DOKOLMI-837739 format. One line per field, with one value per atom (N, C-alpha, C): residue in three letters; residue number from 1; x, y, z; atom name; chain. Coordinates in steps of 0.1 Angstrom, whole numbers, plus 5000, padded with zeros to 4 digits. Layout:
# DOKOLMI-837739
residu: c(ala, ...) .
num: c(NUM, ...) .
c1: c(X, ...) .
c2: c(Y, ...) .
c3: c(Z, ...) .
atome: c(CA, ...) .
chaine: c(A, ...) .
# end
This chain:
# DOKOLMI-837739
residu: c(met, met, met, ala, ala, ala, lys, lys, lys, arg, arg, arg, ile, ile, ile, val, val, val, val, val, val, leu, leu, leu, val, val, val, ser, ser, ser, gly, gly, gly, ser, ser, ser, gly, gly, gly, thr, thr, thr, asn, asn, asn, leu, leu, leu, gln, gln, gln, ala, ala, ala, ile, ile, ile, ile, ile, ile, asp, asp, asp, lys, lys, lys, val, val, val, lys, lys, lys, lys, lys, lys, gly, gly, gly, asp, asp, asp, ile, ile, ile, lys, lys, lys, asn, asn, asn, ala, ala, ala, glu, glu, glu, ile, ile, ile, cys, cys, cys, ala, ala, ala, val, val, val, ile, ile, ile, ser, ser, ser, ser, ser, ser, lys, lys, lys, glu, glu, glu, gly, gly, gly, ala, ala, ala, tyr, tyr, tyr, ala, ala, ala, leu, leu, leu, arg, arg, arg, arg, arg, arg, ala, ala, ala, asn, asn, asn, ala, ala, ala, ala, ala, ala, gly, gly, gly, ile, ile, ile, ser, ser, ser, ser, ser, ser, tyr, tyr, tyr, val, val, val, val, val, val, glu, glu, glu, lys, lys, lys, arg, arg, arg, asn, asn, asn, phe, phe, phe, lys, lys, lys, ser, ser, ser, glu, glu, glu, arg, arg, arg, glu, glu, glu, arg, arg, arg, asp, asp, asp, ile, ile, ile, ala, ala, ala, leu, leu, leu, met, met, met, gly, gly, gly, leu, leu, leu, ile, ile, ile, asp, asp, asp, ser, ser, ser, leu, leu, leu, asn, asn, asn, val, val, val, asp, asp, asp, leu, leu, leu, ile, ile, ile, val, val, val, leu, leu, leu, ala, ala, ala, gly, gly, gly, tyr, tyr, tyr, leu, leu, leu, ser, ser, ser, ile, ile, ile, leu, leu, leu, ser, ser, ser, glu, glu, glu, glu, glu, glu, leu, leu, leu, cys, cys, cys, glu, glu, glu, lys, lys, lys, tyr, tyr, tyr, glu, glu, glu, asn, asn, asn, arg, arg, arg, ile, ile, ile, ile, ile, ile, asn, asn, asn, val, val, val, his, his, his, pro, pro, pro, ala, ala, ala, leu, leu, leu, ile, ile, ile, pro, pro, pro, ser, ser, ser, phe, phe, phe, cys, cys, cys, gly, gly, gly, asp, asp, asp, gly, gly, gly, tyr, tyr, tyr, tyr, tyr, tyr, gly, gly, gly, leu, leu, leu, lys, lys, lys, val, val, val, his, his, his, glu, glu, glu, lys, lys, lys, ala, ala, ala, leu, leu, leu, glu, glu, glu, tyr, tyr, tyr, gly, gly, gly, val, val, val, lys, lys, lys, ile, ile, ile, thr, thr, thr, gly, gly, gly, ala, ala, ala, thr, thr, thr, val, val, val, his, his, his, phe, phe, phe, val, val, val, asn, asn, asn, lys, lys, lys, asp, asp, asp, thr, thr, thr, asp, asp, asp, ala, ala, ala, gly, gly, gly, pro, pro, pro, ile, ile, ile, ile, ile, ile, met, met, met, gln, gln, gln, lys, lys, lys, ala, ala, ala, val, val, val, glu, glu, glu, val, val, val, lys, lys, lys, asp, asp, asp, gly, gly, gly, asp, asp, asp, thr, thr, thr, ala, ala, ala, glu, glu, glu, thr, thr, thr, leu, leu, leu, gln, gln, gln, lys, lys, lys, arg, arg, arg, val, val, val, met, met, met, glu, glu, glu, glu, glu, glu, ala, ala, ala, glu, glu, glu, trp, trp, trp, gln, gln, gln, ile, ile, ile, met, met, met, pro, pro, pro, lys, lys, lys, ala, ala, ala, val, val, val, ser, ser, ser, leu, leu, leu, phe, phe, phe, cys, cys, cys, glu, glu, glu, asp, asp, asp, arg, arg, arg, leu, leu, leu, lys, lys, lys, val, val, val, cys, cys, cys, gly, gly, gly, arg, arg, arg, gln, gln, gln, val, val, val, ile, ile, ile, ile, ile, ile, leu, leu, leu, glu, glu, glu, lys, lys, lys, gly, gly, gly, asp, asp, asp, glu, glu, glu, arg, arg, arg) .
num: c(1, 1, 1, 2, 2, 2, 3, 3, 3, 4, 4, 4, 5, 5, 5, 6, 6, 6, 7, 7, 7, 8, 8, 8, 9, 9, 9, 10, 10, 10, 11, 11, 11, 12, 12, 12, 13, 13, 13, 14, 14, 14, 15, 15, 15, 16, 16, 16, 17, 17, 17, 18, 18, 18, 19, 19, 19, 20, 20, 20, 21, 21, 21, 22, 22, 22, 23, 23, 23, 24, 24, 24, 25, 25, 25, 26, 26, 26, 27, 27, 27, 28, 28, 28, 29, 29, 29, 30, 30, 30, 31, 31, 31, 32, 32, 32, 33, 33, 33, 34, 34, 34, 35, 35, 35, 36, 36, 36, 37, 37, 37, 38, 38, 38, 39, 39, 39, 40, 40, 40, 41, 41, 41, 42, 42, 42, 43, 43, 43, 44, 44, 44, 45, 45, 45, 46, 46, 46, 47, 47, 47, 48, 48, 48, 49, 49, 49, 50, 50, 50, 51, 51, 51, 52, 52, 52, 53, 53, 53, 54, 54, 54, 55, 55, 55, 56, 56, 56, 57, 57, 57, 58, 58, 58, 59, 59, 59, 60, 60, 60, 61, 61, 61, 62, 62, 62, 63, 63, 63, 64, 64, 64, 65, 65, 65, 66, 66, 66, 67, 67, 67, 68, 68, 68, 69, 69, 69, 70, 70, 70, 71, 71, 71, 72, 72, 72, 73, 73, 73, 74, 74, 74, 75, 75, 75, 76, 76, 76, 77, 77, 77, 78, 78, 78, 79, 79, 79, 80, 80, 80, 81, 81, 81, 82, 82, 82, 83, 83, 83, 84, 84, 84, 85, 85, 85, 86, 86, 86, 87, 87, 87, 88, 88, 88, 89, 89, 89, 90, 90, 90, 91, 91, 91, 92, 92, 92, 93, 93, 93, 94, 94, 94, 95, 95, 95, 96, 96, 96, 97, 97, 97, 98, 98, 98, 99, 99, 99, 100, 100, 100, 101, 101, 101, 102, 102, 102, 103, 103, 103, 104, 104, 104, 105, 105, 105, 106, 106, 106, 107, 107, 107, 108, 108, 108, 109, 109, 109, 110, 110, 110, 111, 111, 111, 112, 112, 112, 113, 113, 113, 114, 114, 114, 115, 115, 115, 116, 116, 116, 117, 117, 117, 118, 118, 118, 119, 119, 119, 120, 120, 120, 121, 121, 121, 122, 122, 122, 123, 123, 123, 124, 124, 124, 125, 125, 125, 126, 126, 126, 127, 127, 127, 128, 128, 128, 129, 129, 129, 130, 130, 130, 131, 131, 131, 132, 132, 132, 133, 133, 133, 134, 134, 134, 135, 135, 135, 136, 136, 136, 137, 137, 137, 138, 138, 138, 139, 139, 139, 140, 140, 140, 141, 141, 141, 142, 142, 142, 143, 143, 143, 144, 144, 144, 145, 145, 145, 146, 146, 146, 147, 147, 147, 148, 148, 148, 149, 149, 149, 150, 150, 150, 151, 151, 151, 152, 152, 152, 153, 153, 153, 154, 154, 154, 155, 155, 155, 156, 156, 156, 157, 157, 157, 158, 158, 158, 159, 159, 159, 160, 160, 160, 161, 161, 161, 162, 162, 162, 163, 163, 163, 164, 164, 164, 165, 165, 165, 166, 166, 166, 167, 167, 167, 168, 168, 168, 169, 169, 169, 170, 170, 170, 171, 171, 171, 172, 172, 172, 173, 173, 173, 174, 174, 174, 175, 175, 175, 176, 176, 176, 177, 177, 177, 178, 178, 178, 179, 179, 179, 180, 180, 180, 181, 181, 181, 182, 182, 182, 183, 183, 183, 184, 184, 184, 185, 185, 185, 186, 186, 186, 187, 187, 187, 188, 188, 188, 189, 189, 189, 190, 190, 190, 191, 191, 191, 192, 192, 192, 193, 193, 193, 194, 194, 194, 195, 195, 195, 196, 196, 196, 197, 197, 197, 198, 198, 198, 199, 199, 199, 200, 200, 200, 201, 201, 201, 202, 202, 202, 203, 203, 203, 204, 204, 204, 205, 205, 205, 206, 206, 206, 207, 207, 207, 208, 208, 208, 209, 209, 209, 210, 210, 210, 211, 211, 211, 212, 212, 212, 213, 213, 213, 214, 214, 214) .
c1: c(8425, 8432, 8426, 8434, 8430, 8421, 8411, 8402, 8409, 8407, 8414, 8405, 8410, 8402, 8408, 8399, 8402, 8395, 8402, 8396, 8395, 8383, 8381, 8380, 8388, 8390, 8388, 8387, 8387, 8395, 8397, 8403, 8415, 8414, 8426, 8428, 8418, 8420, 8422, 8414, 8416, 8410, 8398, 8393, 8402, 8408, 8418, 8429, 8434, 8445, 8440, 8428, 8423, 8423, 8419, 8419, 8433, 8442, 8456, 8461, 8459, 8465, 8459, 8446, 8440, 8444, 8446, 8451, 8465, 8474, 8487, 8487, 8478, 8478, 8471, 8465, 8458, 8444, 8439, 8425, 8415, 8419, 8411, 8417, 8410, 8415, 8412, 8421, 8419, 8417, 8425, 8424, 8437, 8436, 8448, 8443, 8448, 8445, 8453, 8447, 8455, 8457, 8448, 8449, 8441, 8445, 8437, 8434, 8421, 8417, 8411, 8417, 8412, 8404, 8394, 8387, 8393, 8404, 8411, 8426, 8432, 8447, 8451, 8462, 8467, 8460, 8450, 8444, 8454, 8453, 8463, 8463, 8451, 8450, 8460, 8464, 8473, 8487, 8490, 8503, 8502, 8491, 8489, 8491, 8486, 8487, 8502, 8509, 8523, 8531, 8528, 8536, 8534, 8523, 8520, 8524, 8530, 8534, 8522, 8511, 8499, 8498, 8496, 8494, 8483, 8484, 8474, 8471, 8459, 8455, 8445, 8444, 8435, 8426, 8413, 8403, 8394, 8398, 8392, 8382, 8370, 8360, 8364, 8372, 8376, 8384, 8390, 8398, 8390, 8377, 8368, 8357, 8352, 8342, 8329, 8326, 8313, 8315, 8305, 8305, 8305, 8298, 8297, 8311, 8319, 8332, 8341, 8339, 8346, 8343, 8330, 8325, 8331, 8331, 8337, 8351, 8359, 8373, 8375, 8366, 8367, 8364, 8353, 8350, 8361, 8366, 8377, 8389, 8392, 8404, 8401, 8389, 8385, 8385, 8380, 8380, 8395, 8403, 8417, 8425, 8420, 8426, 8421, 8411, 8405, 8401, 8392, 8388, 8376, 8377, 8366, 8356, 8362, 8355, 8359, 8349, 8352, 8348, 8357, 8354, 8354, 8343, 8343, 8347, 8358, 8363, 8365, 8354, 8354, 8354, 8348, 8347, 8335, 8338, 8327, 8321, 8325, 8318, 8307, 8296, 8284, 8287, 8284, 8285, 8273, 8275, 8264, 8256, 8243, 8235, 8241, 8247, 8253, 8264, 8273, 8284, 8279, 8269, 8263, 8257, 8251, 8245, 8255, 8265, 8276, 8283, 8285, 8292, 8283, 8271, 8260, 8265, 8263, 8268, 8283, 8290, 8305, 8311, 8302, 8306, 8301, 8310, 8306, 8310, 8302, 8305, 8302, 8310, 8307, 8301, 8290, 8283, 8283, 8286, 8288, 8276, 8266, 8253, 8246, 8236, 8229, 8217, 8220, 8210, 8197, 8185, 8181, 8182, 8188, 8189, 8201, 8199, 8209, 8217, 8209, 8216, 8208, 8214, 8208, 8215, 8210, 8216, 8219, 8232, 8236, 8241, 8240, 8245, 8258, 8269, 8282, 8291, 8303, 8313, 8307, 8311, 8307, 8292, 8286, 8271, 8263, 8267, 8260, 8260, 8271, 8272, 8266, 8266, 8259, 8244, 8239, 8224, 8221, 8229, 8227, 8226, 8236, 8236, 8224, 8220, 8209, 8196, 8195, 8183, 8183, 8194, 8195, 8195, 8199, 8200, 8210, 8208, 8217, 8227, 8222, 8230, 8231, 8243, 8246, 8254, 8262, 8271, 8275, 8277, 8281, 8275, 8274, 8267, 8276, 8278, 8285, 8274, 8273, 8262, 8267, 8260, 8263, 8257, 8263, 8259, 8250, 8239, 8231, 8229, 8220, 8218, 8213, 8206, 8201, 8211, 8213, 8223, 8220, 8229, 8229, 8217, 8212, 8200, 8202, 8215, 8217, 8216, 8216, 8214, 8225, 8220, 8229, 8237, 8250, 8258, 8260, 8264, 8265, 8265, 8261, 8261, 8267, 8272, 8277, 8273, 8268, 8263, 8274, 8273, 8282, 8275, 8279, 8272, 8275, 8265, 8266, 8268, 8279, 8282, 8278, 8275, 8272, 8285, 8283, 8294, 8300, 8295, 8301, 8299, 8309, 8308, 8308, 8305, 8305, 8319, 8329, 8343, 8346, 8342, 8345, 8337, 8324, 8316, 8321, 8325, 8330, 8342, 8351, 8363, 8359, 8350, 8346, 8339, 8330, 8323, 8334, 8344, 8354, 8361, 8366, 8374, 8367, 8354, 8347, 8338, 8335, 8326, 8332, 8335, 8339, 8351, 8361, 8374, 8373, 8362, 8360, 8351, 8340, 8331, 8334, 8341, 8344, 8354, 8365, 8374, 8367, 8358, 8351, 8342, 8335, 8327, 8335, 8347, 8356, 8360, 8364, 8369, 8358, 8346, 8334, 8332, 8333, 8331, 8342, 8354, 8366, 8366, 8359, 8357, 8345, 8338, 8325, 8315, 8314, 8304, 8293, 8291, 8280, 8271, 8258, 8248, 8237, 8234, 8224, 8211, 8200, 8187, 8177, 8175, 8167, 8173, 8167, 8173, 8180, 8180, 8187, 8201, 8210, 8224, 8225, 8227, 8229, 8244, 8249, 8263, 8264, 8271, 8272, 8282, 8280, 8290, 8302, 8313, 8325, 8322, 8326, 8323, 8309, 8301, 8288, 8287, 8298, 8298, 8290, 8281, 8273, 8268) .
c2: c(2151, 2143, 2147, 2148, 2151, 2141, 2145, 2136, 2130, 2117, 2110, 2110, 2115, 2117, 2108, 2101, 2094, 2101, 2103, 2110, 2100, 2098, 2089, 2097, 2092, 2100, 2090, 2097, 2089, 2095, 2109, 2116, 2125, 2137, 2146, 2150, 2151, 2154, 2168, 2177, 2192, 2195, 2188, 2190, 2184, 2173, 2167, 2177, 2184, 2193, 2205, 2210, 2221, 2217, 2205, 2200, 2199, 2193, 2192, 2205, 2215, 2229, 2235, 2234, 2240, 2233, 2220, 2214, 2219, 2220, 2225, 2239, 2248, 2262, 2263, 2253, 2254, 2259, 2261, 2265, 2254, 2242, 2230, 2226, 2227, 2225, 2211, 2205, 2193, 2181, 2182, 2172, 2166, 2153, 2146, 2138, 2140, 2131, 2119, 2108, 2096, 2087, 2089, 2081, 2087, 2083, 2086, 2073, 2070, 2058, 2061, 2055, 2058, 2046, 2049, 2039, 2035, 2042, 2040, 2040, 2030, 2030, 2041, 2048, 2059, 2072, 2073, 2086, 2097, 2109, 2119, 2123, 2121, 2124, 2116, 2104, 2096, 2102, 2110, 2117, 2128, 2135, 2146, 2140, 2128, 2122, 2119, 2113, 2110, 2122, 2133, 2145, 2151, 2149, 2154, 2144, 2132, 2122, 2115, 2114, 2107, 2093, 2083, 2069, 2069, 2060, 2059, 2045, 2042, 2028, 2029, 2018, 2017, 2005, 2008, 1997, 1998, 1990, 1992, 1980, 1984, 1974, 1962, 1965, 1954, 1943, 1946, 1936, 1927, 1929, 1920, 1914, 1903, 1895, 1902, 1910, 1917, 1930, 1939, 1952, 1949, 1938, 1935, 1932, 1924, 1921, 1933, 1942, 1955, 1963, 1964, 1971, 1965, 1952, 1946, 1950, 1950, 1953, 1968, 1977, 1991, 1994, 1987, 1989, 1984, 1972, 1967, 1976, 1982, 1991, 2004, 2009, 2021, 2018, 2006, 2003, 2001, 1995, 1993, 2006, 2017, 2030, 2038, 2033, 2039, 2054, 2055, 2067, 2074, 2087, 2094, 2100, 2104, 2111, 2106, 2103, 2099, 2111, 2116, 2127, 2122, 2124, 2121, 2133, 2132, 2143, 2139, 2140, 2135, 2120, 2113, 2099, 2094, 2087, 2084, 2070, 2062, 2050, 2051, 2044, 2045, 2037, 2043, 2037, 2029, 2017, 2008, 2013, 2009, 2013, 2008, 1996, 1991, 2000, 2004, 2013, 2027, 2032, 2045, 2044, 2033, 2032, 2029, 2022, 2019, 2031, 2041, 2053, 2065, 2063, 2074, 2087, 2098, 2111, 2112, 2103, 2104, 2104, 2106, 2107, 2120, 2128, 2141, 2141, 2148, 2149, 2163, 2167, 2180, 2178, 2185, 2184, 2197, 2198, 2210, 2217, 2218, 2225, 2228, 2236, 2240, 2230, 2219, 2209, 2215, 2212, 2201, 2202, 2213, 2215, 2206, 2201, 2194, 2184, 2175, 2164, 2151, 2141, 2128, 2119, 2107, 2098, 2104, 2102, 2107, 2121, 2128, 2142, 2142, 2143, 2143, 2150, 2156, 2162, 2172, 2173, 2183, 2182, 2170, 2169, 2179, 2181, 2190, 2204, 2209, 2222, 2223, 2213, 2213, 2214, 2208, 2209, 2222, 2228, 2242, 2252, 2251, 2260, 2258, 2245, 2242, 2247, 2247, 2252, 2267, 2274, 2288, 2295, 2288, 2294, 2305, 2315, 2326, 2324, 2316, 2313, 2298, 2293, 2279, 2279, 2269, 2268, 2254, 2253, 2239, 2237, 2224, 2220, 2209, 2211, 2200, 2194, 2181, 2174, 2160, 2156, 2142, 2132, 2121, 2111, 2100, 2097, 2086, 2077, 2067, 2057, 2063, 2075, 2081, 2092, 2092, 2100, 2115, 2122, 2136, 2141, 2132, 2134, 2136, 2135, 2136, 2150, 2152, 2165, 2175, 2187, 2197, 2204, 2205, 2212, 2226, 2229, 2243, 2244, 2256, 2258, 2272, 2274, 2287, 2289, 2301, 2304, 2309, 2307, 2312, 2317, 2329, 2335, 2327, 2325, 2320, 2332, 2333, 2344, 2342, 2352, 2351, 2345, 2336, 2330, 2318, 2315, 2303, 2290, 2282, 2268, 2260, 2247, 2238, 2238, 2239, 2239, 2251, 2263, 2275, 2276, 2272, 2272, 2262, 2250, 2240, 2246, 2253, 2259, 2269, 2278, 2289, 2283, 2273, 2267, 2260, 2254, 2248, 2258, 2269, 2279, 2287, 2291, 2301, 2294, 2281, 2274, 2261, 2251, 2238, 2239, 2246, 2247, 2255, 2262, 2270, 2263, 2257, 2252, 2238, 2230, 2216, 2217, 2224, 2225, 2231, 2240, 2246, 2235, 2227, 2217, 2206, 2203, 2193, 2198, 2211, 2217, 2217, 2221, 2221, 2207, 2197, 2183, 2179, 2183, 2179, 2187, 2198, 2206, 2202, 2192, 2187, 2198, 2205, 2216, 2214, 2202, 2198, 2189, 2192, 2184, 2181, 2169, 2165, 2162, 2169, 2168, 2165, 2152, 2148, 2152, 2161, 2165, 2178, 2184, 2196, 2194, 2202, 2202, 2216, 2215, 2227, 2229, 2241, 2245, 2252, 2245, 2250, 2261, 2270, 2280, 2274, 2280, 2275, 2275, 2264, 2263, 2257, 2255, 2250, 2235, 2228, 2215, 2206, 2198, 2188, 2177) .
c3: c(1254, 1243, 1230, 1220, 1206, 1201, 1193, 1186, 1174, 1172, 1161, 1149, 1138, 1126, 1115, 1108, 1095, 1084, 1073, 1062, 1050, 1045, 1034, 1021, 1011, 0998, 0986, 0974, 0962, 0951, 0952, 0941, 0945, 0941, 0942, 0957, 0965, 0979, 0983, 0975, 0979, 0992, 0996, 1009, 1020, 1017, 1026, 1029, 1018, 1020, 1028, 1026, 1034, 1049, 1052, 1066, 1072, 1064, 1068, 1072, 1063, 1065, 1077, 1079, 1091, 1104, 1104, 1116, 1119, 1109, 1111, 1117, 1112, 1116, 1130, 1134, 1147, 1146, 1134, 1132, 1135, 1133, 1137, 1151, 1161, 1175, 1179, 1188, 1195, 1185, 1174, 1163, 1158, 1155, 1149, 1137, 1125, 1114, 1115, 1119, 1121, 1109, 1099, 1087, 1075, 1063, 1051, 1045, 1041, 1035, 1021, 1010, 0997, 0991, 0983, 0977, 0963, 0960, 0947, 0949, 0943, 0943, 0934, 0938, 0929, 0930, 0939, 0941, 0945, 0940, 0943, 0958, 0964, 0978, 0987, 0982, 0989, 0989, 0979, 0978, 0989, 0990, 1000, 1014, 1016, 1029, 1032, 1022, 1024, 1026, 1019, 1021, 1034, 1041, 1054, 1065, 1061, 1071, 1077, 1070, 1075, 1069, 1078, 1073, 1063, 1053, 1043, 1039, 1035, 1032, 1020, 1013, 1002, 1005, 1004, 1005, 0993, 0983, 0969, 0967, 0961, 0959, 0951, 0941, 0932, 0938, 0950, 0957, 0966, 0966, 0974, 0966, 0971, 0963, 0963, 0973, 0974, 0982, 0981, 0988, 1003, 1007, 1021, 1027, 1019, 1023, 1024, 1014, 1015, 1027, 1030, 1042, 1055, 1056, 1068, 1069, 1058, 1059, 1063, 1057, 1060, 1075, 1080, 1094, 1103, 1099, 1107, 1108, 1097, 1096, 1105, 1103, 1111, 1126, 1130, 1144, 1149, 1141, 1145, 1148, 1141, 1143, 1154, 1161, 1173, 1170, 1159, 1154, 1161, 1163, 1168, 1157, 1146, 1136, 1122, 1113, 1099, 1091, 1082, 1073, 1059, 1052, 1038, 1030, 1023, 1015, 1000, 0993, 0979, 0978, 0988, 0988, 0980, 0969, 0959, 0961, 0971, 0973, 0982, 0980, 0989, 1002, 1013, 1026, 1029, 1034, 1037, 1049, 1050, 1061, 1074, 1074, 1086, 1091, 1082, 1085, 1090, 1084, 1088, 1102, 1105, 1118, 1129, 1125, 1135, 1140, 1130, 1134, 1133, 1138, 1138, 1144, 1137, 1142, 1144, 1137, 1138, 1124, 1113, 1100, 1094, 1088, 1082, 1068, 1060, 1045, 1041, 1030, 1024, 1011, 1008, 0995, 0988, 0975, 0968, 0963, 0972, 0969, 0982, 0982, 0994, 0995, 1003, 1005, 1011, 1006, 0998, 0983, 0978, 0963, 0958, 0946, 0938, 0947, 0953, 0961, 0960, 0966, 0965, 0955, 0952, 0943, 0930, 0925, 0912, 0912, 0923, 0924, 0931, 0923, 0928, 0918, 0922, 0913, 0905, 0892, 0883, 0880, 0881, 0878, 0887, 0899, 0908, 0902, 0897, 0892, 0878, 0871, 0858, 0860, 0870, 0872, 0878, 0886, 0891, 0880, 0870, 0859, 0850, 0848, 0839, 0845, 0858, 0865, 0865, 0864, 0864, 0877, 0888, 0901, 0901, 0910, 0911, 0923, 0932, 0944, 0946, 0948, 0952, 0964, 0966, 0978, 0982, 0995, 1000, 1013, 1017, 1029, 1036, 1049, 1057, 1065, 1065, 1072, 1078, 1088, 1093, 1082, 1082, 1072, 1078, 1071, 1075, 1062, 1064, 1053, 1040, 1041, 1029, 1023, 1010, 1004, 1006, 1012, 1014, 1023, 1032, 1039, 1054, 1059, 1073, 1079, 1092, 1098, 1093, 1090, 1084, 1096, 1094, 1104, 1101, 1088, 1084, 1069, 1064, 1049, 1046, 1034, 1030, 1015, 1013, 0999, 0991, 0978, 0968, 0956, 0951, 0939, 0926, 0918, 0905, 0895, 0888, 0879, 0865, 0858, 0843, 0836, 0828, 0820, 0828, 0839, 0847, 0839, 0839, 0835, 0847, 0845, 0857, 0864, 0856, 0861, 0869, 0864, 0871, 0884, 0883, 0895, 0905, 0901, 0910, 0918, 0911, 0917, 0927, 0924, 0933, 0946, 0944, 0955, 0964, 0959, 0967, 0975, 0968, 0974, 0984, 0981, 0989, 1000, 0998, 1007, 1013, 1004, 1010, 1018, 1014, 1021, 1034, 1035, 1047, 1057, 1053, 1063, 1067, 1058, 1063, 1074, 1074, 1085, 1098, 1096, 1108, 1114, 1106, 1112, 1119, 1113, 1119, 1133, 1133, 1146, 1156, 1152, 1162, 1167, 1159, 1164, 1174, 1170, 1179, 1192, 1192, 1205, 1212, 1208, 1214, 1214, 1203, 1203, 1193, 1189, 1180, 1188, 1188, 1195, 1185, 1182, 1173, 1181, 1177, 1182, 1171, 1169, 1157, 1144, 1136, 1124, 1126, 1137, 1140, 1146, 1142, 1148, 1155, 1168, 1176, 1178, 1175, 1177, 1191, 1200, 1214, 1215, 1224, 1227, 1234, 1233, 1240, 1255, 1262, 1276, 1279, 1269, 1271, 1265, 1264, 1259, 1268, 1262, 1270, 1261) .
atome: c(N, CA, C, N, CA, C, N, CA, C, N, CA, C, N, CA, C, N, CA, C, N, CA, C, N, CA, C, N, CA, C, N, CA, C, N, CA, C, N, CA, C, N, CA, C, N, CA, C, N, CA, C, N, CA, C, N, CA, C, N, CA, C, N, CA, C, N, CA, C, N, CA, C, N, CA, C, N, CA, C, N, CA, C, N, CA, C, N, CA, C, N, CA, C, N, CA, C, N, CA, C, N, CA, C, N, CA, C, N, CA, C, N, CA, C, N, CA, C, N, CA, C, N, CA, C, N, CA, C, N, CA, C, N, CA, C, N, CA, C, N, CA, C, N, CA, C, N, CA, C, N, CA, C, N, CA, C, N, CA, C, N, CA, C, N, CA, C, N, CA, C, N, CA, C, N, CA, C, N, CA, C, N, CA, C, N, CA, C, N, CA, C, N, CA, C, N, CA, C, N, CA, C, N, CA, C, N, CA, C, N, CA, C, N, CA, C, N, CA, C, N, CA, C, N, CA, C, N, CA, C, N, CA, C, N, CA, C, N, CA, C, N, CA, C, N, CA, C, N, CA, C, N, CA, C, N, CA, C, N, CA, C, N, CA, C, N, CA, C, N, CA, C, N, CA, C, N, CA, C, N, CA, C, N, CA, C, N, CA, C, N, CA, C, N, CA, C, N, CA, C, N, CA, C, N, CA, C, N, CA, C, N, CA, C, N, CA, C, N, CA, C, N, CA, C, N, CA, C, N, CA, C, N, CA, C, N, CA, C, N, CA, C, N, CA, C, N, CA, C, N, CA, C, N, CA, C, N, CA, C, N, CA, C, N, CA, C, N, CA, C, N, CA, C, N, CA, C, N, CA, C, N, CA, C, N, CA, C, N, CA, C, N, CA, C, N, CA, C, N, CA, C, N, CA, C, N, CA, C, N, CA, C, N, CA, C, N, CA, C, N, CA, C, N, CA, C, N, CA, C, N, CA, C, N, CA, C, N, CA, C, N, CA, C, N, CA, C, N, CA, C, N, CA, C, N, CA, C, N, CA, C, N, CA, C, N, CA, C, N, CA, C, N, CA, C, N, CA, C, N, CA, C, N, CA, C, N, CA, C, N, CA, C, N, CA, C, N, CA, C, N, CA, C, N, CA, C, N, CA, C, N, CA, C, N, CA, C, N, CA, C, N, CA, C, N, CA, C, N, CA, C, N, CA, C, N, CA, C, N, CA, C, N, CA, C, N, CA, C, N, CA, C, N, CA, C, N, CA, C, N, CA, C, N, CA, C, N, CA, C, N, CA, C, N, CA, C, N, CA, C, N, CA, C, N, CA, C, N, CA, C, N, CA, C, N, CA, C, N, CA, C, N, CA, C, N, CA, C, N, CA, C, N, CA, C, N, CA, C, N, CA, C, N, CA, C, N, CA, C, N, CA, C, N, CA, C, N, CA, C, N, CA, C, N, CA, C, N, CA, C, N, CA, C, N, CA, C, N, CA, C, N, CA, C, N, CA, C, N, CA, C, N, CA, C, N, CA, C, N, CA, C, N, CA, C, N, CA, C, N, CA, C, N, CA, C, N, CA, C, N, CA, C, N, CA, C, N, CA, C, N, CA, C, N, CA, C, N, CA, C, N, CA, C, N, CA, C, N, CA, C, N, CA, C, N, CA, C, N, CA, C, N, CA, C, N, CA, C) .
chaine: c(A, A, A, A, A, A, A, A, A, A, A, A, A, A, A, A, A, A, A, A, A, A, A, A, A, A, A, A, A, A, A, A, A, A, A, A, A, A, A, A, A, A, A, A, A, A, A, A, A, A, A, A, A, A, A, A, A, A, A, A, A, A, A, A, A, A, A, A, A, A, A, A, A, A, A, A, A, A, A, A, A, A, A, A, A, A, A, A, A, A, A, A, A, A, A, A, A, A, A, A, A, A, A, A, A, A, A, A, A, A, A, A, A, A, A, A, A, A, A, A, A, A, A, A, A, A, A, A, A, A, A, A, A, A, A, A, A, A, A, A, A, A, A, A, A, A, A, A, A, A, A, A, A, A, A, A, A, A, A, A, A, A, A, A, A, A, A, A, A, A, A, A, A, A, A, A, A, A, A, A, A, A, A, A, A, A, A, A, A, A, A, A, A, A, A, A, A, A, A, A, A, A, A, A, A, A, A, A, A, A, A, A, A, A, A, A, A, A, A, A, A, A, A, A, A, A, A, A, A, A, A, A, A, A, A, A, A, A, A, A, A, A, A, A, A, A, A, A, A, A, A, A, A, A, A, A, A, A, A, A, A, A, A, A, A, A, A, A, A, A, A, A, A, A, A, A, A, A, A, A, A, A, A, A, A, A, A, A, A, A, A, A, A, A, A, A, A, A, A, A, A, A, A, A, A, A, A, A, A, A, A, A, A, A, A, A, A, A, A, A, A, A, A, A, A, A, A, A, A, A, A, A, A, A, A, A, A, A, A, A, A, A, A, A, A, A, A, A, A, A, A, A, A, A, A, A, A, A, A, A, A, A, A, A, A, A, A, A, A, A, A, A, A, A, A, A, A, A, A, A, A, A, A, A, A, A, A, A, A, A, A, A, A, A, A, A, A, A, A, A, A, A, A, A, A, A, A, A, A, A, A, A, A, A, A, A, A, A, A, A, A, A, A, A, A, A, A, A, A, A, A, A, A, A, A, A, A, A, A, A, A, A, A, A, A, A, A, A, A, A, A, A, A, A, A, A, A, A, A, A, A, A, A, A, A, A, A, A, A, A, A, A, A, A, A, A, A, A, A, A, A, A, A, A, A, A, A, A, A, A, A, A, A, A, A, A, A, A, A, A, A, A, A, A, A, A, A, A, A, A, A, A, A, A, A, A, A, A, A, A, A, A, A, A, A, A, A, A, A, A, A, A, A, A, A, A, A, A, A, A, A, A, A, A, A, A, A, A, A, A, A, A, A, A, A, A, A, A, A, A, A, A, A, A, A, A, A, A, A, A, A, A, A, A, A, A, A, A, A, A, A, A, A, A, A, A, A, A, A, A, A, A, A, A, A, A, A, A, A, A, A, A, A, A, A, A, A, A, A, A, A, A, A, A, A, A, A, A, A, A, A, A, A, A, A, A, A, A, A, A, A, A, A, A, A, A, A, A, A, A, A, A) .
# end
């Protein structure tokens, strides 16, 4: 039976689109995107979900009295969807410790840098690439990791390096990292999860060979 995936978004949904496309092509195996949940009303990612015939929901902080109430609503929605995997694709709300522990090793995120570089609290979106350029690194990239209570600190599933070129701006670097890394490794990680080929051992993630699922 296909694994049921919910994708959490906040913005344009480019990583969501990459996952949708790979599922349709069969590059992501044994997977079904059952819903998209946005932290913002009007996020363009919701249009992408609608165009693909995927159910979508909005769980926005301003509609709740507290973050705790928002988290309860979010967890209730996720549970009602009978989800196997939660994918954060440009989701800009902080997940609570309770939520991270409830779905331990079932939430994955893509970060636009090679963790442990340029990650942690405050490192998101263009800020990551601005800091990489400010530091003068020659190589950056993206990381897909399991999510835990600490920002960008969960077990790493896979990484892909991307060259920083002379004359890069934060915008051009962001685009290259998305195209050459994020849109490649996020769907691969999703597929590996859905094929039961990821095994977490402490801080290490072992990628099992096909037929060696355990």
